[in-house]
KEKE-3310 file (N, C-alpha, C; in steps of 0.2 Angstrom, whole numbers, plus 5000, padded with zeros to 4 digits):
npx = (5004:5011:5016:5005:5003:5015:5014:5003:5007:5017:5011:5002:5012:5019:5008:5005:5017:5018:5007:5010:5021:5022:5021:5034:5042:5036:5041:5051:5045:5037:5046:5052:5041:5037:5025:5013:5012:4999:4992:5000:4998:4989:4995:4996:4983:4977:4979:4973:4960:4957:4957:4947:4935:4934:4934:4921:4914:4922:4924:4910:4907:4918:4914:4907:4916:4931:4942:4956:4959:4954:4963:4975:4974:4972:4985:4994:4990:4992:5006:5011:5006:5013:5026:5026:5024:5036:5041:5034:5032:5027:5016:5002:5003:5009:4999:4988:4994:4996:4982:4978:4985:4980:4966:4969:4974:4963:4956:4965:4968:4956:4954:4964:4960:4948:4952:4959:4950:4946:4957:4964:4965:4952:4958:4969:4965:4963:4976:4982:4976:4981:4994:4994:4989:4999:5009:5005:5008:5022:5026:5025:5035:5047:5046:5043:5053:5064:5061:5063:5076:5081:5076:5087:5095:5088:5071:5064:5067:5061:5048:5050:5056:5047:5036:5042:5046:5032:5028:5035:5028:5017:5018:5021:5009:5001:5005:5004:4992:4975:4961:4948:4933:4917:4903:4890:4875:4858:4846:4851:4851:4856:4863:4862:4874:4870:4860:4867:4872:4861:4857:4866:4864:4851:4853:4855:4865:4876:4877:4881:4893:4901:4902:4909:4921:4925:4928:4938:4948:4949:4955:4968:4973:4974:4983:4995:4997:5004:5014:5028:5031:5031:5040:5052:5052:5053:5064:5073:5078:5087:5081:5084:5086:5073:5066:5071:5065:5052:5052:5051:5038:5032:5036:5029:5016:5017:5020:5008:4999:5002:4999:4986:4975:4978:4976:4963:4957:4960:4956:4943:4934:4928:4933:4947:4948:4942:4951:4963:4960:4957:4970:4977:4970:4976:4990:4990:4986:4997:5008:5014:5020:5031:5048:5060:5068:5070:5061:5048:5049:5048:5035:5028:5029:5022:5010:5007:5008:4997:4987:4989:4984:4970:4964:4963:4953:4942:4939:4936:4924:4916:4915:4908:4896:4887:4888:4885:4888:4901:4912:4907:4906:4919:4924:4917:4923:4936:4935:4930:4941:4950:4944:4943:4956:4959:4952:4958:4971:4969:4963:4974:4984:4978:4975:4989:4995:4986:4986:4999:5007:5009:5001:4987:4983:4985:4976:4964:4964:4963:4950:4942:4945:4939:4925:4924:4925:4915:4904:4906:4903:4891:4884:4885:4893:4905:4901:4897:4885:4886:4892:4886:4872:4865:4854:4853:4861:4865:4852:4852:4842)
npy = (4994:5006:5010:5017:5028:5035:5038:5046:5056:5061:5065:5076:5085:5088:5095:5105:5112:5117:5125:5136:5141:5152:5164:5168:5169:5179:5193:5191:5185:5195:5205:5197:5195:5209:5215:5225:5228:5227:5218:5207:5197:5188:5178:5170:5169:5163:5150:5146:5150:5141:5129:5131:5133:5120:5111:5111:5102:5092:5084:5078:5072:5062:5054:5044:5037:5028:5029:5028:5029:5043:5050:5047:5052:5066:5068:5066:5077:5088:5087:5089:5102:5109:5108:5115:5127:5131:5134:5145:5160:5172:5184:5180:5167:5160:5162:5155:5141:5140:5140:5128:5119:5121:5116:5103:5099:5101:5089:5080:5081:5079:5066:5059:5062:5055:5042:5037:5031:5020:5012:5010:5002:5004:5009:5016:5026:5040:5043:5043:5052:5063:5063:5065:5078:5084:5084:5095:5105:5103:5106:5120:5122:5116:5113:5125:5134:5127:5127:5141:5142:5134:5143:5152:5149:5148:5156:5146:5133:5128:5125:5115:5105:5102:5098:5087:5078:5075:5069:5057:5051:5046:5033:5026:5028:5021:5007:5005:5008:5001:4997:5008:5007:5015:5012:5002:5010:5012:5005:5009:5023:5038:5051:5068:5082:5094:5090:5084:5096:5102:5099:5106:5120:5122:5122:5132:5133:5127:5137:5148:5143:5140:5152:5159:5151:5155:5169:5168:5162:5172:5182:5176:5172:5184:5191:5182:5182:5193:5193:5188:5198:5210:5209:5207:5220:5229:5224:5221:5209:5195:5182:5169:5171:5175:5164:5156:5163:5161:5147:5147:5151:5139:5130:5135:5132:5118:5114:5120:5112:5100:5101:5104:5096:5093:5106:5108:5098:5102:5116:5116:5116:5129:5139:5138:5141:5154:5161:5160:5166:5179:5183:5183:5193:5204:5203:5203:5217:5224:5219:5226:5236:5233:5233:5225:5213:5200:5201:5202:5189:5180:5184:5180:5166:5163:5167:5158:5146:5147:5147:5134:5127:5131:5128:5113:5110:5118:5113:5100:5103:5107:5095:5087:5091:5084:5067:5059:5066:5069:5069:5078:5090:5092:5095:5107:5114:5115:5122:5134:5138:5140:5149:5160:5163:5167:5178:5185:5186:5196:5207:5209:5214:5225:5234:5235:5243:5254:5259:5260:5250:5238:5240:5242:5229:5221:5227:5225:5211:5208:5213:5204:5192:5195:5196:5183:5175:5180:5175:5161:5159:5164:5156:5144:5133:5129:5124:5113:5106:5101:5088:5083:5082:5073:5075:5088:5090:5093:5089:5075:5075)
npz = (5000:5002:4990:4984:4992:4990:4977:4976:4984:4977:4964:4969:4974:4963:4956:4965:4965:4952:4952:4962:4956:4948:4955:4962:4950:4943:4942:4933:4922:4918:4914:4904:4894:4893:4898:4908:4925:4929:4922:4923:4933:4927:4921:4932:4935:4924:4925:4937:4933:4923:4930:4940:4933:4926:4936:4941:4933:4931:4943:4946:4933:4932:4941:4936:4927:4923:4936:4935:4922:4919:4928:4923:4910:4913:4920:4909:4901:4909:4910:4897:4894:4904:4900:4888:4892:4895:4882:4878:4869:4871:4880:4879:4874:4884:4895:4888:4888:4902:4905:4900:4907:4920:4917:4915:4927:4935:4931:4936:4950:4959:4956:4963:4977:4977:4974:4984:4995:4988:4985:4997:5013:5025:5039:5035:5027:5031:5036:5023:5015:5022:5020:5006:5005:5012:5002:4993:5002:5004:4991:4991:5001:4996:4982:4975:4979:4974:4960:4958:4960:4949:4939:4939:4930:4918:4914:4909:4913:4925:4921:4911:4919:4929:4920:4914:4924:4929:4919:4919:4929:4924:4918:4930:4937:4929:4929:4943:4949:4951:4940:4942:4943:4942:4954:4951:4946:4954:4947:4935:4933:4927:4934:4933:4931:4937:4946:4956:4963:4968:4981:4989:4984:4990:5003:5017:5026:5018:5008:5015:5020:5009:5003:5013:5012:4999:5001:5011:5003:4993:5001:5006:4993:4986:4993:4992:4977:4973:4982:4979:4969:4976:4987:4979:4973:4984:4992:4982:4978:4971:4959:4964:4978:4981:4979:4991:5001:4999:5002:5016:5017:5013:5022:5033:5029:5029:5042:5048:5044:5049:5063:5064:5067:5080:5086:5083:5091:5104:5105:5099:5083:5079:5088:5085:5072:5072:5082:5073:5061:5065:5070:5057:5051:5057:5054:5040:5039:5044:5038:5026:5032:5038:5044:5039:5028:5035:5046:5038:5032:5043:5048:5037:5037:5049:5045:5034:5042:5050:5040:5036:5047:5047:5035:5033:5043:5039:5027:5031:5038:5028:5019:5028:5027:5019:5017:5006:4994:4994:4985:4975:4983:4986:4973:4970:4981:4977:4965:4970:4977:4966:4959:4967:4969:4956:4954:4964:4959:4949:4956:4965:4956:4951:4963:4967:4957:4956:4968:4972:4978:4991:5002:5001:4997:5008:5017:5010:5010:5024:5026:5018:5025:5038:5034:5029:5042:5048:5040:5042:5056:5057:5049:5055:5051:5056:5069:5083:5080:5067:5067:5078:5076:5065:5057:5054:5043:5026:5015:5005:4995)
capx = (5000:5015:5017:5000:5004:5021:5012:4998:5011:5021:5007:5000:5018:5019:5003:5006:5023:5016:5001:5013:5028:5022:5022:5041:5044:5032:5045:5055:5041:5034:5051:5053:5035:5035:5019:5013:5011:4991:4989:5005:4995:4984:4999:4994:4975:4975:4979:4967:4953:4955:4956:4941:4929:4932:4933:4915:4911:4927:4922:4904:4908:4922:4911:4904:4921:4936:4946:4962:4959:4954:4970:4981:4973:4974:4992:4997:4989:4996:5014:5012:5005:5018:5032:5024:5025:5043:5042:5030:5036:5023:5012:4996:5004:5010:4992:4985:4997:4994:4975:4978:4988:4974:4961:4971:4975:4956:4954:4969:4968:4951:4955:4968:4956:4943:4955:4962:4947:4946:4963:4968:4961:4950:4961:4974:4962:4964:4983:4984:4974:4985:5001:4993:4988:5006:5012:5004:5012:5029:5027:5027:5041:5053:5045:5044:5061:5069:5059:5065:5084:5082:5076:5092:5099:5083:5065:5059:5069:5057:5042:5052:5058:5040:5033:5046:5045:5026:5027:5037:5024:5012:5019:5020:5002:4998:5007:5003:4985:4971:4956:4943:4927:4911:4899:4883:4869:4853:4841:4855:4850:4861:4863:4865:4879:4866:4856:4872:4874:4855:4856:4870:4861:4845:4855:4857:4872:4881:4878:4885:4900:4905:4903:4914:4927:4927:4931:4944:4954:4950:4959:4974:4975:4976:4989:5000:4998:5009:5019:5035:5032:5032:5047:5056:5053:5055:5070:5078:5081:5087:5076:5086:5085:5066:5065:5073:5060:5046:5053:5049:5031:5029:5037:5024:5010:5017:5019:5002:4995:5004:4997:4979:4970:4979:4973:4955:4955:4961:4952:4938:4934:4926:4938:4953:4947:4941:4957:4968:4958:4959:4978:4978:4968:4981:4996:4990:4986:5003:5014:5017:5023:5036:5055:5065:5066:5069:5054:5043:5049:5045:5028:5024:5029:5017:5003:5006:5007:4991:4982:4989:4980:4963:4961:4960:4947:4937:4938:4932:4918:4912:4913:4903:4889:4883:4893:4884:4890:4908:4915:4904:4908:4926:4925:4915:4928:4942:4933:4929:4947:4954:4940:4945:4963:4960:4950:4963:4977:4967:4963:4981:4987:4975:4977:4996:4996:4982:4987:5006:5011:5006:4997:4981:4982:4985:4969:4959:4964:4961:4943:4940:4945:4934:4918:4923:4924:4908:4900:4907:4901:4884:4880:4886:4897:4910:4898:4897:4880:4887:4893:4882:4865:4866:4848:4854:4866:4862:4848:4853:4837)
capy = (5000:5011:5012:5021:5034:5038:5040:5051:5062:5064:5069:5082:5089:5092:5100:5110:5116:5121:5130:5141:5143:5158:5170:5170:5170:5184:5199:5189:5184:5201:5207:5193:5196:5216:5217:5229:5224:5227:5212:5201:5192:5183:5172:5165:5168:5158:5142:5144:5151:5134:5124:5133:5132:5113:5107:5110:5097:5086:5079:5074:5068:5057:5049:5039:5035:5024:5035:5027:5032:5050:5052:5046:5057:5072:5069:5067:5083:5092:5086:5092:5109:5113:5108:5120:5134:5133:5136:5151:5166:5178:5184:5176:5160:5158:5162:5149:5135:5139:5138:5121:5115:5121:5112:5096:5098:5100:5082:5075:5081:5076:5058:5057:5061:5050:5035:5035:5026:5015:5008:5010:4999:5010:5012:5020:5031:5047:5045:5043:5059:5069:5063:5068:5085:5086:5085:5102:5110:5102:5110:5127:5122:5113:5113:5132:5138:5123:5130:5148:5142:5133:5149:5157:5147:5151:5155:5140:5127:5125:5122:5108:5101:5099:5093:5080:5074:5073:5063:5051:5048:5043:5026:5023:5027:5016:5000:5004:5008:4996:5000:5010:5009:5017:5007:5002:5014:5009:5005:5011:5029:5043:5057:5074:5086:5099:5087:5083:5102:5105:5099:5112:5126:5123:5122:5140:5132:5126:5143:5152:5139:5140:5160:5161:5148:5160:5175:5165:5161:5178:5186:5174:5172:5191:5193:5178:5183:5198:5193:5189:5205:5215:5207:5209:5227:5232:5222:5220:5202:5191:5177:5163:5172:5176:5157:5155:5167:5157:5141:5148:5151:5133:5126:5137:5128:5111:5114:5121:5106:5094:5103:5106:5091:5094:5112:5107:5094:5106:5121:5115:5119:5136:5143:5138:5146:5161:5164:5160:5171:5186:5184:5183:5200:5209:5201:5205:5224:5227:5216:5230:5242:5230:5236:5222:5206:5195:5201:5200:5182:5177:5185:5176:5160:5163:5168:5152:5141:5148:5145:5127:5125:5133:5125:5107:5111:5121:5108:5094:5105:5107:5089:5084:5093:5078:5062:5056:5069:5072:5070:5084:5095:5093:5098:5113:5118:5116:5127:5140:5140:5142:5155:5165:5164:5169:5185:5189:5189:5202:5213:5211:5218:5232:5237:5236:5248:5260:5262:5261:5246:5232:5241:5241:5222:5219:5229:5221:5204:5208:5214:5198:5187:5197:5194:5176:5173:5182:5170:5154:5159:5165:5150:5138:5128:5126:5122:5106:5103:5098:5082:5080:5081:5072:5077:5094:5091:5095:5083:5073:5074)
capz = (5000:5002:4983:4982:4996:4988:4970:4977:4987:4971:4960:4972:4974:4955:4954:4969:4963:4946:4954:4965:4953:4944:4960:4962:4943:4940:4940:4928:4916:4917:4909:4898:4890:4892:4900:4913:4932:4931:4919:4924:4937:4923:4920:4938:4935:4919:4928:4942:4930:4920:4936:4943:4928:4923:4942:4942:4929:4931:4949:4945:4927:4933:4946:4931:4923:4927:4939:4933:4915:4920:4931:4918:4905:4916:4921:4903:4898:4913:4909:4891:4895:4908:4896:4883:4895:4894:4875:4877:4866:4872:4886:4878:4873:4891:4897:4885:4891:4909:4906:4898:4913:4926:4916:4916:4935:4937:4931:4940:4958:4962:4956:4969:4983:4976:4973:4990:4998:4984:4985:5003:5018:5029:5043:5032:5022:5034:5035:5016:5014:5025:5016:4999:5007:5014:4995:4992:5007:5002:4985:4994:5006:4992:4975:4972:4979:4969:4953:4958:4960:4942:4935:4938:4923:4912:4916:4906:4915:4930:4918:4908:4924:4932:4915:4912:4930:4930:4913:4922:4934:4921:4918:4937:4939:4924:4931:4950:4950:4947:4937:4948:4940:4947:4956:4947:4948:4956:4940:4929:4932:4925:4938:4930:4936:4940:4951:4961:4966:4970:4989:4992:4983:4994:5010:5019:5029:5013:5005:5019:5021:5003:5002:5018:5009:4994:5005:5014:4998:4991:5005:5006:4987:4984:4996:4989:4971:4972:4987:4976:4966:4982:4990:4973:4972:4990:4994:4977:4979:4964:4959:4969:4985:4982:4981:4998:5006:4997:5005:5022:5017:5012:5028:5037:5027:5031:5049:5051:5042:5054:5069:5063:5070:5087:5088:5083:5097:5110:5106:5095:5077:5079:5092:5081:5065:5075:5083:5068:5056:5069:5069:5051:5049:5060:5051:5033:5039:5046:5034:5021:5035:5042:5041:5035:5025:5040:5050:5034:5031:5049:5048:5032:5040:5054:5041:5031:5047:5052:5035:5036:5052:5046:5028:5034:5047:5036:5022:5034:5039:5022:5017:5032:5025:5016:5015:5000:4989:4996:4978:4972:4987:4985:4967:4972:4985:4972:4960:4973:4978:4961:4956:4971:4967:4949:4955:4969:4955:4945:4961:4967:4951:4950:4969:4967:4953:4957:4975:4973:4983:4994:5008:4999:4996:5015:5020:5006:5013:5031:5026:5016:5030:5043:5031:5029:5048:5050:5037:5045:5062:5057:5046:5059:5047:5061:5075:5084:5078:5061:5068:5083:5074:5058:5054:5051:5038:5020:5013:4998:4989)
cpx = (5004:5016:5012:5001:5010:5019:5008:5002:5014:5017:5004:5006:5019:5014:5003:5012:5021:5011:5004:5019:5028:5023:5029:5044:5041:5036:5048:5051:5038:5039:5052:5048:5033:5028:5019:5011:5003:4989:4994:5002:4990:4988:4998:4987:4973:4974:4974:4961:4952:4953:4949:4935:4928:4932:4926:4912:4915:4925:4916:4904:4912:4919:4908:4909:4926:4941:4954:4964:4959:4960:4975:4980:4975:4981:4996:4996:4992:5003:5015:5011:5010:5025:5031:5025:5032:5045:5038:5034:5032:5018:5005:4998:5005:5003:4988:4988:4996:4987:4974:4980:4983:4968:4963:4972:4968:4954:4958:4968:4962:4951:4959:4964:4951:4945:4957:4957:4945:4951:4967:4963:4958:4953:4967:4972:4965:4971:4985:4983:4979:4992:5000:4992:4995:5010:5011:5008:5020:5031:5029:5034:5048:5052:5046:5050:5065:5068:5062:5073:5085:5081:5082:5096:5095:5076:5061:5061:5064:5051:5044:5053:5051:5037:5036:5045:5037:5024:5029:5033:5019:5012:5019:5013:4998:4999:5004:4995:4981:4965:4951:4937:4921:4906:4892:4878:4863:4848:4844:4854:4855:4859:4866:4870:4875:4863:4861:4873:4867:4855:4860:4867:4855:4847:4858:4864:4877:4882:4883:4892:4904:4906:4909:4921:4929:4931:4938:4950:4955:4955:4966:4976:4977:4982:4996:5002:5004:5014:5027:5037:5034:5038:5053:5057:5055:5062:5076:5082:5081:5083:5078:5085:5077:5064:5066:5067:5054:5046:5050:5041:5029:5030:5032:5018:5011:5017:5012:4997:4996:5001:4989:4974:4972:4976:4966:4953:4956:4956:4945:4938:4934:4931:4945:4953:4946:4948:4963:4966:4959:4966:4979:4977:4973:4987:4996:4990:4993:5009:5017:5021:5030:5043:5060:5064:5065:5063:5048:5043:5046:5038:5024:5024:5024:5010:5002:5005:5000:4985:4982:4985:4972:4960:4959:4953:4941:4935:4934:4925:4914:4910:4909:4896:4884:4888:4892:4886:4897:4912:4913:4906:4916:4928:4923:4920:4934:4940:4933:4936:4950:4950:4942:4952:4964:4957:4955:4969:4975:4966:4969:4984:4984:4977:4985:4998:4993:4984:4994:5009:5006:5001:4989:4979:4981:4978:4964:4958:4961:4953:4940:4939:4939:4927:4918:4922:4918:4902:4900:4903:4893:4880:4881:4889:4902:4907:4898:4891:4881:4888:4889:4874:4864:4860:4848:4859:4862:4858:4851:4848:4832)
cpy = (5007:5014:5018:5028:5038:5041:5046:5058:5066:5068:5076:5087:5092:5097:5106:5115:5120:5126:5136:5144:5149:5164:5171:5172:5176:5190:5197:5188:5191:5205:5204:5195:5204:5218:5221:5225:5223:5221:5206:5196:5187:5177:5167:5164:5163:5152:5141:5145:5144:5129:5125:5131:5124:5109:5106:5105:5091:5081:5075:5070:5062:5052:5043:5035:5031:5029:5034:5030:5040:5053:5052:5052:5064:5073:5070:5075:5089:5093:5091:5100:5113:5113:5114:5127:5136:5135:5142:5157:5172:5178:5179:5169:5156:5157:5156:5142:5134:5137:5131:5116:5116:5117:5105:5095:5098:5092:5077:5075:5079:5068:5055:5056:5056:5042:5032:5030:5020:5010:5007:5007:5005:5012:5017:5025:5039:5048:5047:5050:5064:5069:5066:5075:5088:5087:5092:5107:5109:5106:5117:5127:5121:5115:5120:5135:5134:5126:5137:5147:5139:5138:5153:5155:5149:5150:5149:5134:5124:5122:5115:5104:5097:5095:5087:5075:5071:5068:5057:5047:5045:5036:5023:5022:5022:5008:5000:5003:5004:5000:5002:5012:5011:5012:5008:5006:5010:5010:5008:5019:5034:5050:5063:5078:5091:5096:5086:5090:5105:5105:5105:5118:5128:5124:5130:5139:5130:5132:5148:5150:5141:5149:5162:5158:5152:5166:5173:5165:5168:5183:5184:5174:5179:5193:5189:5180:5188:5198:5193:5195:5210:5215:5209:5216:5231:5231:5221:5214:5199:5185:5171:5165:5173:5168:5154:5157:5163:5150:5141:5148:5143:5129:5128:5133:5121:5111:5115:5115:5100:5095:5104:5102:5092:5100:5111:5103:5098:5112:5121:5119:5127:5141:5143:5142:5153:5164:5165:5166:5179:5187:5186:5191:5205:5209:5204:5213:5227:5224:5222:5235:5239:5232:5232:5215:5200:5195:5199:5192:5178:5178:5180:5169:5158:5163:5160:5146:5141:5146:5137:5125:5126:5129:5118:5106:5113:5116:5102:5097:5105:5100:5085:5086:5088:5073:5058:5059:5073:5073:5078:5090:5097:5097:5106:5117:5120:5122:5133:5143:5143:5149:5161:5168:5168:5177:5188:5191:5195:5208:5214:5216:5225:5236:5239:5242:5255:5263:5261:5257:5241:5233:5240:5234:5219:5221:5225:5213:5203:5209:5207:5192:5189:5195:5186:5173:5175:5177:5163:5154:5160:5159:5144:5132:5125:5124:5115:5102:5099:5090:5078:5078:5080:5074:5084:5096:5092:5089:5082:5073:5080)
cpz = (5000:4995:4981:4986:4993:4981:4971:4979:4980:4966:4963:4973:4968:4954:4959:4967:4957:4948:4958:4962:4951:4949:4961:4956:4940:4938:4934:4922:4915:4912:4903:4892:4889:4893:4907:4920:4932:4928:4920:4928:4933:4921:4926:4937:4929:4921:4932:4939:4927:4924:4939:4939:4927:4930:4943:4939:4930:4937:4947:4939:4929:4938:4942:4927:4927:4930:4936:4927:4915:4923:4926:4913:4907:4918:4915:4900:4903:4912:4902:4891:4898:4904:4891:4886:4895:4887:4874:4874:4867:4878:4886:4877:4880:4895:4895:4888:4898:4910:4904:4904:4919:4923:4917:4924:4938:4937:4935:4947:4961:4961:4962:4975:4982:4976:4980:4994:4994:4984:4991:5008:5023:5035:5041:5027:5024:5034:5028:5014:5016:5022:5009:5000:5008:5007:4993:4996:5006:4996:4987:4997:5001:4985:4973:4973:4974:4962:4953:4957:4952:4938:4934:4932:4917:4915:4914:4909:4920:4927:4915:4913:4927:4927:4914:4918:4931:4924:4915:4926:4931:4920:4925:4939:4934:4927:4939:4952:4947:4943:4943:4945:4944:4948:4952:4951:4950:4950:4935:4928:4932:4929:4934:4934:4940:4947:4957:4966:4970:4978:4992:4990:4987:5001:5012:5022:5024:5009:5009:5019:5014:5001:5007:5015:5003:4997:5008:5009:4994:4994:5005:4999:4985:4986:4993:4982:4970:4977:4984:4973:4971:4985:4985:4973:4977:4992:4989:4977:4972:4965:4964:4976:4987:4983:4988:5002:5005:5001:5012:5023:5016:5018:5033:5036:5029:5038:5051:5049:5047:5061:5069:5067:5078:5089:5088:5089:5103:5111:5103:5088:5076:5082:5088:5075:5067:5077:5077:5062:5059:5069:5062:5048:5051:5056:5044:5033:5040:5041:5030:5025:5039:5040:5038:5033:5030:5044:5045:5032:5038:5050:5043:5033:5044:5050:5037:5036:5049:5047:5034:5041:5050:5040:5030:5038:5043:5030:5025:5036:5033:5019:5021:5031:5023:5013:5009:4994:4990:4990:4975:4976:4987:4978:4968:4975:4981:4968:4964:4975:4972:4958:4960:4971:4961:4950:4959:4964:4951:4950:4963:4962:4950:4957:4969:4963:4954:4964:4977:4978:4986:5000:5007:4999:5003:5018:5016:5009:5019:5031:5023:5022:5036:5040:5031:5036:5051:5047:5040:5052:5062:5054:5050:5056:5052:5068:5076:5082:5071:5062:5073:5081:5066:5054:5052:5046:5031:5017:5006:4993:4991)
residu = (MET:ARG:LYS:TYR:THR:VAL:LEU:PHE:PHE:LEU:ILE:MET:PHE:MET:ILE:GLY:THR:ASP:THR:PHE:LEU:ILE:SER:PRO:LEU:LEU:PRO:THR:LEU:GLN:VAL:GLN:PHE:GLY:VAL:SER:THR:SER:ILE:ALA:GLY:TRP:MET:LEU:GLY:ALA:TYR:THR:LEU:GLY:SER:ALA:VAL:PHE:ALA:LEU:ILE:ALA:GLY:PRO:LEU:SER:ASP:GLY:TRP:ASN:ARG:ARG:THR:VAL:LEU:LEU:SER:GLY:LEU:LEU:GLY:PHE:SER:VAL:SER:THR:ILE:LEU:CYS:GLY:PHE:ALA:ASP:SER:PHE:TRP:THR:MET:CYS:LEU:PHE:ARG:LEU:LEU:ALA:GLY:ILE:SER:ALA:ALA:PHE:THR:ALA:PRO:GLN:VAL:TRP:ALA:SER:ILE:PRO:ALA:VAL:MET:PRO:ALA:PRO:LYS:ILE:SER:LYS:THR:MET:GLY:ILE:ALA:PHE:ALA:GLY:LEU:ALA:ALA:ALA:GLN:ALA:LEU:GLY:VAL:PRO:ILE:GLY:SER:TRP:LEU:ALA:THR:ALA:HIS:TRP:SER:VAL:PRO:PHE:TRP:THR:ILE:GLY:ILE:ALA:SER:LEU:LEU:LEU:ALA:PRO:ALA:ALA:PHE:TYR:LEU:LEU:PRO:ASP:ILE:ARG:PRO:ALA:ALA:ARG:LEU:GLY:GLY:GLU:GLN:VAL:SER:ILE:LEU:ARG:ARG:TYR:ILE:PRO:LEU:ILE:ARG:SER:GLY:LYS:ALA:ARG:SER:GLY:PHE:LEU:ALA:TYR:LEU:LEU:LEU:HIS:LEU:GLY:SER:GLY:THR:ALA:PHE:ALA:PHE:ALA:GLY:LYS:TRP:ILE:TYR:ASP:ARG:PHE:GLU:LEU:PRO:ILE:GLY:GLN:LEU:GLY:THR:VAL:MET:MET:PHE:LEU:GLY:PHE:GLY:SER:LEU:LEU:GLY:SER:MET:VAL:SER:SER:TYR:ALA:ALA:ARG:LYS:LEU:GLY:ASN:ALA:ASN:THR:VAL:THR:LEU:GLY:MET:ALA:MET:LEU:MET:VAL:LEU:TYR:ALA:VAL:MET:PRO:HIS:LEU:PRO:GLY:LEU:SER:VAL:VAL:THR:ILE:VAL:TYR:LEU:ILE:ILE:PHE:ALA:THR:LEU:GLY:VAL:ILE:PHE:PRO:ILE:VAL:MET:GLY:ALA:LEU:THR:SER:LEU:ASN:ALA:SER:ILE:ARG:GLY:THR:ILE:SER:SER:LEU:ALA:ASN:SER:THR:MET:ASN:GLY:ALA:ASN:THR:LEU:GLY:ALA:TRP:ILE:ALA:GLY:MET:LEU:TYR:VAL:GLN:PHE:SER:GLY:TYR:ALA:SER:ILE:GLY:ILE:PHE:SER:ALA:VAL:CYS:LEU:ALA:LEU:SER:LEU:GLY:MET:PHE:LEU:ILE:GLY:GLY:VAL:LEU:GLY:LYS:GLU:THR:THR:ARG:LYS:PRO:GLU:GLN:SER:VAL:PRO:SER:SER)
# end
């Protein structure tokens, strides 16, 4: 069973590295393609836009297909698209290849989460899920800095490296994973994509939970989109040192994900998220005014550690809304996250240019988090009743 754990970790590591890679490379690519700061963020937004839109249909559709085939197809598309990014000769071709990579990732990542319960024994499912999630955190801690260091040779090298490494995972997945076919439907009925979302649309708790989740990622995504650009402009760091700073962000996320369950047991879900988000509001607001790179790096580490604690708790609360449509909930959460990051990249570019710096981005992120926390608490998504009173969960029909 260890072979599956390693495979899923590596797939999520590659997807995570590719997702976050553009942020530290943004200053270099902006100069390379001669684009303004206000639209440069679309090299990040194109990826998340493709992932956000197609995640809405990829998850529900793949419930009726062989997951092994879907994962392999998505992984191959992801590999080729990422390799092509290294050959981009203009801003728009880069955006196109990033869009295709995001679409491919939207079909690949959900299959990892959906395949784990199918191939792992019940006692090891939770642990394997955690290791796969750690692949995303490790991508921030190691993948993105390594990509930044590789970019010192040429900006295209990180894309080629990630693409080729992902391509090598495809035959491993082909030989290691069994066929994972959908269970037979009762009466052979084909369930439409829209019908899978109706229980969530009808539930006030689900609506408030996903709106809060959107605002949470909008705040954090906007702040992250131009973090590399701001650090580069303010402290005049070469790209290799910028990658080192980004490594601390990833280690913070990895650390937070490791202690998330412990914090939730000690403080409770609602208290942990409330305290964490309150601290984030303050840190985002004061971040642009900090005096030196060392202080900025430490504060960013704290921010990402806090986010690493919060995200698994929130995701667990959302998926517990209805056990019968967890795949659809996960797809909607993935789409919400990427949609928020896409919007955040555009807003970050606009704020950075129109208001001459990062201070307006910090205030915007703090306001988004305040609204998100309010929605979480008012909607009761984080309350104990979610697990204690199953009759209050979102109805499946």
